[in-house]
C-alpha positions in Angstrom: 14.2 -14.7 2.8 13.1 -13.2 -0.7 11.1 -10.5 -1.1 8.1 -11.7 -3.1 8.1 -8.2 -4.8 10.7 -5.5 -4.5 12.3 -2.2 -5.3 16.4 -2.1 -5.3 17.5 1.2 -5.6 14.8 2.3 -8.0 14.4 5.8 -9.6 11.4 7.2 -11.8 11.9 10.4 -13.7 9.2 12.1 -15.6 11.6 14.9 -17.5 13.6 16.5 -14.9 11.4 15.5 -11.9 12.2 12.4 -9.8 8.8 11.1 -9.0 10.5 8.3 -7.0 14.1 8.7 -6.0 16.4 5.9 -4.8 13.7 3.7 -3.3 14.6 0.2 -1.6 11.4 -1.3 -0.7 10.2 -4.9 -0.1 6.9 -7.0 0.3 7.3 -10.5 1.6 4.8 -13.4 1.3 1.6 -12.9 2.9 2.6 -9.6 4.8 0.7 -6.3 4.6 2.9 -3.1 3.8 1.1 0.1 4.1 2.9 2.8 2.1 2.0 6.4 3.3 2.7 10.0 2.5 1.0 13.2 1.1 -0.3 13.6 -2.6 2.6 13.8 -4.8 5.2 12.1 -2.5 5.5 9.1 -5.0 3.0 6.4 -3.6 1.2 5.9 -6.9 4.2 6.1 -9.0 5.5 3.2 -6.7 2.1 1.2 -7.4 2.4 1.7 -11.3 6.1 0.7 -11.0 5.4 -2.4 -9.7 2.6 -2.9 -12.1 5.3 -2.3 -14.8 3.0 0.3 -15.9 5.9 2.9 -15.5 9.5 2.2 -16.1 12.3 2.5 -13.6 15.0 5.2 -15.0 17.4 3.6 -12.5 17.4 0.5 -10.2 15.4 -2.7 -10.7 12.1 -4.1 -9.9 11.9 -7.9 -8.9 8.8 -10.9 -8.4 10.2 -13.5 -6.5 13.7 -13.2 -6.7 13.0 -12.6 -10.8 13.9 -9.0 -12.3 11.3 -8.0 -14.3 12.6 -4.0 -14.7 13.0 -4.7 -18.6 10.8 -7.8 -19.3 8.8 -8.8 -22.1 5.2 -8.2 -22.7 4.7 -11.6 -22.5 6.5 -12.1 -19.4 4.5 -9.2 -18.0 1.2 -10.9 -18.7 2.3 -13.8 -16.3 3.1 -11.3 -13.8 -0.1 -9.7 -13.7 -2.0 -12.6 -13.2 0.4 -12.8 -9.8 -0.1 -9.3 -8.9 -3.4 -7.4 -8.9 -4.6 -4.0 -8.1 -7.7 -2.4 -6.6 -8.0 1.2 -7.3 -9.1 4.0 -5.2 -12.6 5.0 -6.9 -14.5 2.0 -7.7 -17.2 4.1 -9.6 -14.7 4.7 -12.4 -13.1 1.6 -12.2 -16.3 -0.4 -13.3 -17.5 -0.2 -17.4 -21.0 1.1 -16.8 -22.0 -0.9 -19.9 -20.7 -4.5 -18.5 -22.8 -6.5 -15.8 -21.4 -7.6 -12.5 -21.0 -11.0 -14.4 -19.0 -10.0 -17.5 -16.6 -7.4 -15.2 -15.5 -10.3 -13.3 -15.6 -12.9 -15.7 -13.3 -10.9 -18.2 -9.7 -11.7 -16.4 -10.8 -15.2 -16.7 -11.9 -15.2 -19.9 -8.5 -13.8 -20.9 -6.9 -16.7 -19.1 -8.6 -18.8 -21.7 -10.0 -22.3 -21.3 -13.3 -21.8 -19.7 -16.8 -22.6 -20.9 -19.8 -20.0 -19.6 -21.4 -22.6 -17.3 -17.6 -23.1 -15.5 -17.7 -19.3 -15.7 -20.9 -18.8 -13.8 -20.1 -20.6 -11.4 -16.7 -19.5 -10.5 -18.0 -15.6 -10.6 -20.7 -17.1 -8.2 -17.9 -18.2 -6.1 -15.8 -15.2 -6.5 -18.7 -12.8 -5.5 -19.4 -15.1 -2.6 -16.0 -14.7 -1.2 -16.2 -11.1 -1.2 -20.0 -11.4 0.2 -22.2 -10.6 -2.4 -25.0 -13.1 -3.8 -25.0 -14.7 -7.0 -27.9 -12.6 -8.0 -25.6 -9.3 -8.2 -24.3 -11.1 -11.3 -27.2 -9.9 -13.8 -26.6 -5.8 -12.0 -25.1 -3.1 -13.7 -22.9 -0.5 -11.7 -25.6 2.0 -11.7 -27.6 -0.3 -9.6 -24.9 -1.0 -7.0 -23.7 1.1 -3.8 -20.3 2.2 -3.5 -19.4 -0.3 -1.3 -21.0 -2.9 -3.6 -18.8 -1.7 -6.7 -15.7 -2.2 -4.8 -16.4 -5.5 -3.6 -17.0 -6.1 -7.2 -13.9 -4.6 -8.1 -11.9 -6.9 -5.3 -13.6 -10.1 -6.5 -12.5 -9.3 -10.4 -8.7 -8.8 -8.7 -9.1 -12.3 -7.1 -10.1 -13.8 -10.5 -7.0 -14.8 -12.0 -5.9 -16.1 -8.4 -3.0 -13.4 -7.6 -0.4 -13.7 -4.5 -0.1 -9.6 -4.4 -3.2 -7.5 -4.4 -2.1 -3.5 -4.8 -4.7 -1.4 -2.7 -4.8 1.9 -4.1 -6.6 4.4 -1.5 -9.3 1.4 -1.8 -11.6 3.1 0.7 -11.1 6.7 0.2 -14.0 7.0 -2.1 -16.1 5.6 0.2 -18.6 6.5 3.3 -16.8 6.0 6.8 -19.0 3.3 7.7 -18.6 1.2 4.7 -14.7 1.8 4.8 -15.0 -0.2 8.1 -16.8 -3.1 6.2 -14.0 -3.1 3.4 -11.1 -2.7 5.7 -12.8 -6.2 7.4 -13.3 -7.9 4.2 -9.7 -7.1 2.8 -8.5 -8.5 6.3 -10.5 -11.8 5.8 -9.7 -12.2 2.3 -5.9 -11.7 3.3 -5.9 -14.9 6.0 -8.4 -17.0 3.6 -6.3 -16.7 0.4 -2.7 -15.9 2.0 -2.2 -12.7 0.2 0.2 -10.2 0.5 -1.0 -6.6 0.5 0.9 -3.2 -0.7 -1.7 -0.8 1.0 -1.1 2.5 -0.5 -2.8 5.2 1.7 -2.7 8.5 3.3 -5.3 7.5 5.9 -2.5 6.7 9.1 -5.3 4.9 11.2 -6.3 2.6 8.5 -2.8 1.6 7.5 -2.2 1.0 11.4 -5.0 -1.2 11.8 -4.7 -3.4 8.6 -0.6 -3.3 8.3 2.2 -5.1 9.9 5.0 -2.8 8.6 4.4 0.7 7.4 6.8 2.8 4.9 6.7 6.7 4.6 7.3 8.6 1.7 8.4 12.2 1.1 9.2 14.0 -2.2 9.8 10.3 -3.6 12.0 8.9 -0.9 11.4 6.3 1.7 12.4 8.4 5.2 11.2 5.7 7.6 10.0 2.2 7.3 9.2 -0.6 10.1 6.9 -2.1 12.2 3.6 -0.3 11.6 2.9 0.0 15.7 6.7 1.4 15.9 6.5 3.9 12.9 2.7 5.3 13.4 3.0 5.5 17.3 6.8 6.3 17.7 8.1 7.9 14.6 11.8 8.5 14.6 11.8 10.8 11.7 10.3 14.7 11.4 8.0 14.2 8.4 6.2 10.8 9.9 5.5 13.0 13.1 4.2 16.0 11.1 1.9 13.5 9.5 0.5 12.4 12.9 0.4 15.2 14.1 -2.0 16.8 11.0 -4.1 14.1 11.9 -4.4 14.6 15.6 -5.2 18.5 14.7 -8.1 17.3 12.3 -9.3 15.2 14.9 -9.2 18.2 17.8 -11.2 20.2 14.8 -14.0 17.6 14.2 
């Protein structure tokens, strides 16, 4: 089966430092893959690589079987309709000068061909999809809670009709009770739209809850991957076991 999004023996160098070192990783249609590891392990660099915000020093990146490693900007625009991202911090991701309507409508405007009445209707539908009423269109970021901001960010990511969402620690900046609501929303959206998720996180409990497969990064390399239930319950690699042990120690202290 052809992967929807994949990295094949990819290395990313920043000077002499290898942020990603010979990684093979594949995301298939409709699945959720968790990418876990400590800060600095290379997770976010992988996400940026899939968006082509950084370039591979070696290896290749493919979308739906097409090599996009050296794609031209026009081809990347088409890719970014299909692959969208939700960032870690919703407070920083929204322009405080833009209303919710303007923020969600922005990618639709960039696609072109939509007049304002049609835009309003589509923005209202996108907001409803993430659990927000049309009254939110007139609000600004300072009038929203953290969870509401993240819902707006998710609605904006859904606007171009992507096949893949790249989720960069999407719940870590939120209160615990709100985290659970966003996880439930993401699960519902995936089922509703047939989305594939690459879920970048250091939160092993969330990855186990949301993801079918998990890959563990250490120092730029994938050290273990497989079904999430196996990797995060009966890990084979010492680094994965150490990650799980650290979570258990924190739980006992709490």
